[in-house]
N, C-alpha and C positions, 0 to 999 in steps of 0.2 A: 504494499499499499504506500502511495506517495504521501509524504509529509506535507504540511501546510507551506504555501508559497509565501510566507512572510515571517518576520521576527517580531515576536511579542514586545521586546524590549526596544529595539532600534527602528521597527517599522509597524508600529500599532495600527497605522491606517491601512496597512495591508489587510489586517483582519477585519476592520470596518468595511472595506471595499468588497472584500471576498464573500462576506456574509451577506452584504446588500445585494450583490449580483445574484447569490444563490436563491435570496428571498424572491427576488423579481423574477427569475428563471422558472421558479415553482409556482408563479401565477399570482403572487401577492400584489395588491394595489399599493404603490408607493404613498398615496394620500393618506394611507392608514397608519403610517409610522409616526406621525407627531404625537409625542408622549408615549410612544410604545417601542420597545426594543425589538429588533429583527433577528437577534441571536448573537450579536457582537459582545454584548455585556456577559452573557452567559459564559462565552469563550474566556473573557478575562477573569471572571469568577472562578473558573476551573484552574486557570494558569496561576493566578495570585495566591490561591489556597496553598501552593507548594513553593511559589517562588517570590513571595513578597519581599524577602530580605534582598533579593537581587536588584530591586528597583531602586535607583539613586534617589536620594532625599534632596530636596530643593533647598539649600541654605545660602547664607551670604558668601561662603567659600565655594560652595559647587556650583553655583550660577554661571561661573566662568568656564566650567568644564561640561556641565550637561547640555546636550545638543537639543535644538529645536526639533519638533514632531517626534521626540522619543518619549517613552514612558517615564513619568516621575511621580514621587510622592511629595506631598506638602502637608505639614502639620501647621494649624493655625486657628485663630478665632475669628468668627464672622463678626467683623466690625460694622459692616453696612451691607443692606440689601438693595441693590440698584435696580430692582425691578426685571423686566423681561425685555430680551432682544429679539427682533423680528429678522429672519435670515432666510435666504433660499435654501431650504432643505433637500430638496430634490429637483432635478431638472434633466430634460432629454438632450443628450449630445448625439444629434441625428436621430437614430431610432432607439438609442440605448439610454436607459436611464441611469443617471449618476447621483451621488449625494454630497453634500457639503456638511453633513453632520460630524461633529467633533473636530472641526477645523475652522480657522479664520480664512476668509477669502477676500481677495483684492478686487477692487473695481466692480462691485455688484451693481452699482448705481449707474443709470443712463439718464442723463438730463434730470437728476435729482430724483428719479422714480426707479422702482424696482423693474428690472427688465421682464417684459411679457407679464405683467402682475395679473393679467386676466387670462393668460395663455394656459391651455391645458398641458403645456410642456414645462410649466414652472410651479412648483409648489412651495408656499411660504409656511414655515414653521416658526416655534418660538422656543426660547431656552432662558433659564434664570441665570441672573448674575449676581455674584456675591464678592464683596470686597473683603478680603481676609488678611490678617496681620500675624506676625508671630505673637504668641500669647503673651500678654503684658505681664512682667514680673516673673518670667520663666526662668528658673535657676538651672545653673549649668548642668547639675546632676540629672535633671529631668529630661534634657535634650537627647536625641538620638547619638548613640556613641560616634563621636568624630572619627574614631578608627574604622568603624563599620562604612561610614559615609565615604571616607578616603579610599578604602578598599574597593568599593563599587566603582568609583570613578577611574581608578588606576587599573581596573580590569581591562580597559580598552587597549587595543593593540598600540604599541610605541609610536607608530607613524600617525595614528590619529591624534594622540596626546600632542605631538609635536606640532601638528597643523593647528591645533587649538592654541598652543602657545603664541605661534607666529601671528594667529589672528587677533588674539588678545593684545599683542603688542602693536599691531597695525591701527594707526589712528583713523584711517578711513572706514567708512561704514561699508562692509562687505555684505552684500545681499546673499541670502539663502536661496539656492537654485532648486529648480525641478519640482521635487515631490512634495514640498512644503504645502503648496497649494493645488495639488493635483485635484481634479474634479471640478473646478471653477470653468465656466464657460468661456473665459477670457484669458486662460493661461495655458501654457504648454502641459500636456498631461504626460506623466511617466506611469505606465502600467503597473499593475500589482504583481506582475510575474517575477519581478526581482526578488531575490531571497532576502536582501538587505539594502536599505537606503542610506546607510551610514557613510558610504563614499561621497555622497552628493552633498554633504554639509561641510562646507569650508569656511563659513563665517561665524564669528563669535556671537554668543548671545549677549545683547547689549546689557552692560552692567547697570545696577540700581544704586550704586554708591553715591550718597550724596542726594538721592531723590527727595524732592520736596513733598512727595506723596506719603511718605512716612510721617504720618500726623499724629501718632499715638505717643503721648508724653513718656519720656524714659526708655523709649526703644532705641536700640543702636541704629544709627543711621544708615549702617550698612546692611540691615537685616531686610530681606525682600518682601514687600507686600505681594499679593497675587490676586488677580481677578479669576475668580472660579466660575466656570460655565457649567451649569447644572442641567442634566437631561433626564426626563422620564421619571423623576422623584416628586412624591406629593410634598405640598408646602409645609405640612405639619411636621415633617421630619428635620426641618431645618429651623433653628431659631437664633436671633441675634445673641451674641456673646457666647454661644456654644463652641466647643472645641472639636475640631474634626481633623482626621487625617483623609485628605483627598488623593485619589490615584487616577492619573489621566495623562492626556498628551499636552506637552509644554509648546506654546508658541510665544514668539516674542520677535515680531516683524517689524522693523521700522517703517517699512513701505506702507503698511497699514495705516500708521500715524499720519504719513504725508496724504493719503487718500482721504482721511477724515479731515484734514485741515483744508483740502482743495474742495471737497465736495460739500454742498449745502444738505445737511442731513435733516433738516426741519422739513419733512414732507408730510404727506397726509397719513402716514403710518405713526411716526413719533420722531422726537428728537434723540439723536444717538446718546444713549445713556453712558457710554465710554468716552465721550468727548474729552473729559478732563483727566483721563487715565491713559496717557500715551504709552504704545506697547514697548517702546524704547526705555520706558521708565517702570512700568509694571507688566511683567509677563503675564500671559493668559494660561490657564489650565483648563482643558476640556475634560470634564471628570467622567470616568467610567464608574467608578465606586467611591462611595464616601463611608466613613465609619465614625460615630460620635465617640470620643475618648473620655474615659473617666480617669481620676488620679491613678488607680492602679494600672492602667495602660501606659502610664509614663515611667513606672519603675523599670530600670534597665534589668533586674534580676527579680522577676516576679514568680515565686514558687508556686506551683499548683498544689498547695497543702490546705487542709481544713484548719481554720484558726481554733483549735481546740482550747479549752480553759488551761490545761497543764502548760501548754506551749505559750499561751498568751500571759500567764502569770509570771514566767521567768523573763519574758521580753519587758513586761511592764515594770518589773522590779528594777532591772537594768536601766531603763529609760529614766525612772524616777531618781535613781542615784545620779545620773547625768545631769538631769534638770535641777537637782538639788545642789549640785557643785557649781553649776553655771550661775545659780542665784546666791552664791555666798553661804551655803548650808541652810537655806531657809526652806525647810521641809514643807511647811504649810503652803508657801507661795509654789512650790513645785507641784504639789498635789492639785491645787487650782489651776496652774498652767496646763497640766495634762488634760484636764476636764475641758478647758477652754479649747484646747488643740483638737480634741474629739468632737466638738460640738459642730453641728450644722442644722440647717433649717429642715424639719422632717414633715412639717405641717403648717398650715395657715388658718387662723381663727380670726375672723373680721379682719381688722388691720394690723394683727399681731402675727409675728413670726415665731412659731413654736420650735424649740430645739436649740436655737443659738444661745451661747453663753459668753458675752462679751465680758472683759476683765479690765479693770483699772487698778494697776498697782501704783500706790501712792507712797509718800515719804521719800521719793527720789530728790536728790539735789543735782546741780550741774555737775558736780564731782562725781557722785556715784554712778549717774547715768552713763557717763564716758566710759566707766569700767563695766558695770553690770549690763547697762543697757546695749553696749556693743556687744558683749558676749551673748546676750538673749537674742539679739537680732541675727548674729551668725548662727545660733543653734536652730532657730525657726527656719532660717534659709536652708540649713542642712536637712531639715526634716519634712518640709512642705514644698510643693512644686512651684506655687506662685506666691511671692511674698513681695511687699512693698514697705517702705520705711518713709515716713513724712515727719521732718523736723518742724513742727508747727510753729509759725510766728506770725505776727500781725501783717507783716509784709506778704507772707505766703497766701494768707486768707484773702488780702485785698488784691491780689493779682492772679491766683491759680484759676485754671479752667476746670473745675471739677465735674460739671455737668455737660453732657453731650448736647450739641445744638445742631439743628439743620440749617445748612446753607443753601438757600433756594437758587443763588446765582450759579453754584457750581452743582447743584442737586446732590450734594454729599453731606453726610451725616458726620460732622467734625467731633472728633471724640473728646472725652473729658477723662480726667484722671480716675474718676470713679466707674468709668465703663470697664468692668473687670469680668473675668470669668468666674462662674461659681466654684467655690473652694479656695479663692484667693485669701490670703492673710495680709491684713494691714496693721503695722505697728506705728502708732502716732506718739511722738515725743512732745509732750507740753511743757517740759522743763525749759525750752527755749522761748516761751511765750512770755513777753514782757508787756508792760502797760502801753497802750496805744489806742488809736480811734480806728474803728472799722468803717470803711466806706460801704457803699450799697453792695458792691461785689462781695466784700468781706462778711458783710451780715448774711447774703445769700448762702455762701459757702459754708458758713457755721450752720445754717439751717440744714443744708444738704447732708453734711456729716452727721448731724443729730438725727436727722430722718433715716439715714441709712442704718445707724445704730439701733433706733427704736423699732423700725418697720422693715428692715431689710429690703428697702426699695430705693431707686435712684430715679430722679426727675429728669426726663428728656425734654428739651425745648424745642418745639417744632414751630416757634415763632407764633403761630396763630393758635396754638393750643399747647398744653402740657400733657406728657404721658409718663405715667409711673411704670417702671420696669422692675419686675421682682429680681432679686439677686440673692446671694448667699456668700457673705464675706464676713471672716472672723476679724474683730477689732480688739487690739490690745493697746490700751493707753498707759503711758508712763508719765506721771505727774508729780508735783510737790504735794499738792493736796487734792482734794476731790475735784475732778473736772468739771467745770461750769458750762462747757460746751457739749461733752459727750457723757450722757448719763449711762453708765455701764449697768450691766446686771450684778456684777460682783465688784465691791470696792474692798481692796484688801491692802493695808499697810505693809510696806516691804521691809523685812528686818533681817538683814545679812548679819551673820554672826562670824564671819571669816572674811579676809580680803579676797581678791580674785584667786580662784583656785580651779579654773576651768581645766579639765583633763584632756589630754590626746585621746581621740577615738578612733578606733579601727574602721576601714571602710565597711567591713562586713557587719559591725554593729550599726552604723548608719542605715544600711540597707535593710536590716532587720526591723529597725525602728520605723523607717518609711512604710515598710509592708504591714506592720502592726497597725499604725495609724490608719492606713488606707482600708485595711480589712475589717477592723472592728467598727469602723463608722458604718459599714454597710449591713451590720447585723440588725435584724428585727429586735423589738423589745415590748414586753407586756408586763402587766401586773396581775397576778391572780387575785381571786375574789378574797381570800384570807388575808393577803398583804394589803389589799385596798382598804380593808377595814382598819387594819393597824396605822396605815398613813393617814387616813381620815381623822382617826381619834388623836393621832400627834398633832395634826394641824389644827384641829380644834383647840386642844389644849395650848398650843403655841399662840394662837390668837387670843385666847383668854388671858394668858401671861403677859402678852405685849401687844396693846391696842394699836401700836404703831405699824404692824405688819398688814400689808396690803395684799390683794390678790395676786400681783406681780411677784411679791416675795414668795408667797407659797407655790406659785408656779414654777419658780426658779428652784425650789427644794426638789420638785418632781423632776425638773430637768437634770439637776445634780444626781438624783437617784439613778435616772436612766443612764447617765454618762459613767457613773462609777460601776454599774453592772456591766456596761460594754466594756469598760477598761479592763475587765477581768475575763472578758470573752463570755460573758453570761448574757442570756436573751430575756431573762425575768428578774424582777427585783426581789432580792432576799432580804431577811431581816438583819443580817450581817451588813450588808451594803447600805441599808437605810439608817443603820446606826452610824455607819461612817458619815453620811451626810450630816447628821445632826452633830456629830463630833467637829466636823470641819466648820460648821456654821457657829459652834460655840467658840471655837478657837479664833475665828475671825472677828466675832463680836468683842471678844476680850481685847484684841488688838485695837479696835476701833475706839474702846473706852480710853 
């Protein structure tokens, strides 16, 4: 049996054309293929199930090496949804049907209109457009191994690598030839019978270094954003700020940008949604397969094991010892910090987010925060995949862009610092906040932060209306006294009994702790009827003894009970763990006195 006449990695368009031709030859109507696959995606599903690791990853370093019209992976956050793009999906070349699906095509316009828009020989389809960026705050340990990325790129033959080097060094724009736009009615066609198209690519992918399109604060300017074109997927599968791994065909053709500038794209169909995203700055990825990523998907060594209580207990004890050392032997603060790191929003009741446990460590000074604050920030960065640190000052509040805003001139959602992926962690250092006057921006920013902490929502400004977007961000505040801006769930005086005593930690230990935090967060939790009676009686007694307790305090106790159980790998609340909740609360109140 003769094998396929295409290479999945170097000539993925060969699979697209071959399966399209087979579907047409079997009698399928090409007009039925808008929103429906004709067999190409199934082929790639089968191939990637065994060969995903062979697909190069698009990063700041690999974009110089990865060739256009080859198969790539891109991991990123959906920062903006640009709507739909209309394109000529299928057309007749003489008597033969061709397709432009999964590719960008030059000069489809003729006198600012689609060619033969009413003709039976041309079929118009739609695809969704996403503007994706590297995940804000992504720590280096959560990135795909650079060794793996390098090995994928260096698997190419030496002569191809040398051509790329020469092309990168050449200041002139060298256009990609041939098969990149095969299938267009106005371009030279190179048939799919070639086994590989690698030899046709002699031009460099244009670099994105210094691109003004990287508008996410805190992002490395060399990190590539990407326009991802989605086919045949329900809208419900994709949500703003979700993290995805996309696998598809990379295109980055500067000639497309020239066409967009020359042509009037404001026709009866729509204005070009990509007008402000030139291909020589933002590469395109035509997606075959997308997969939403969770924290555990970012672990480099993710063991397929059940988080049993015995295993969890040992890892928990080691992590508590490390957190205690980081916090200057403050064991109470270490236990509260662990619960904070394990918290997440697991339900919403009215305007309240249930499950999140924000923490305000007080009694810091400018001197102690420079020691223990830095150690704590480093520890959190090593434990969680997405972390951010904000030294809060009056100047920062008066000038920072925290809330995303819609720019209707460019038709783009301009991001804000609080546009974060779920599971992000935010440390806010208030010890640098001194007396000063907040302007109107500062007042709004203070309100944004407070609303994020209280309701786990971020307000997006669409100029004519506001939209609240739900999020799940852990907030840790370091301050001298109780924060007046950010009313945290737990306020705990920080009482170190030793100087800086942070210990060196083996890489294996960090990996075990990351796996532990990611795994136990996913466990379900319940309270049986017998424990419910115990909890209810204790809450009533506590309310009678202290009338200052409010429903939020009692809800916090239940959240702490859930988190303590999960920290031991238990899925139901036990009497022992409930007693631990009450003891931690007793120790906390003693410090507050």
